[in-house]
N, C-alpha and C positions, 0 to 999 in steps of 0.2 A: 253300185252294182250289188244287188242282193243275191245271196246264195240260193234262195228259193227260186229265183228266176232261172238261174243256171241249172238247177235241178229239174225245172220244168222242160228246159230245152233238151237235156240229156234223156229224161224219161220219154219225151215225145219222139225223139229220134230212135230210141230203143223200141218203142211200141211200133213204129213204122217198120223198123228193120225186122222185127219178129212177125208182125201181122201180114205184111205183103206176101212172103212165101207161104205162111200158114193159110192164108185165104185161098190159095191155089192147091195146096196139098190135102187139106182136111176134107172129109166127106161133106155132102150137100147141106144138111141142116146146121152143121157146126162151123161152116165157113162164114156165116153171118156175123157172129161175135168177133171173129178175127178181122173182118172188113170194118166193123164198127170201131175196133181198137185202132186200126190204121187212121180212120177219120179223127178219132180223139187224139191220137198222137200228133197228127198234123196241126190240129187246133192248139194243142198244148205247146208244141214247139214254136209255132208262130206267135202265140201269146207271150211266151217266155222271151222271144227275141224282141217283140214290141216293147215289153216292160223293161228289158235291159237297155235298149237303145233310147227310149223316151220314158224316163222314170216316173214322171208325174202325169202320165197319159190319162188315167181315169180320175184324177183329182181335179176338182173345180177350181 
């Protein structure tokens, strides 16, 4: 288990936890980066979980 993968999971969860409420509270043009941050957080968290559970997933 690599510490980088755990950091990806924590950062992804933190991005989702901040971005979801921010996407609804912030005014119209500034809610788009918050929504994109939520998407990036979900991707980072899922990738971190995948690499933690299956360490050699991207290695041939």
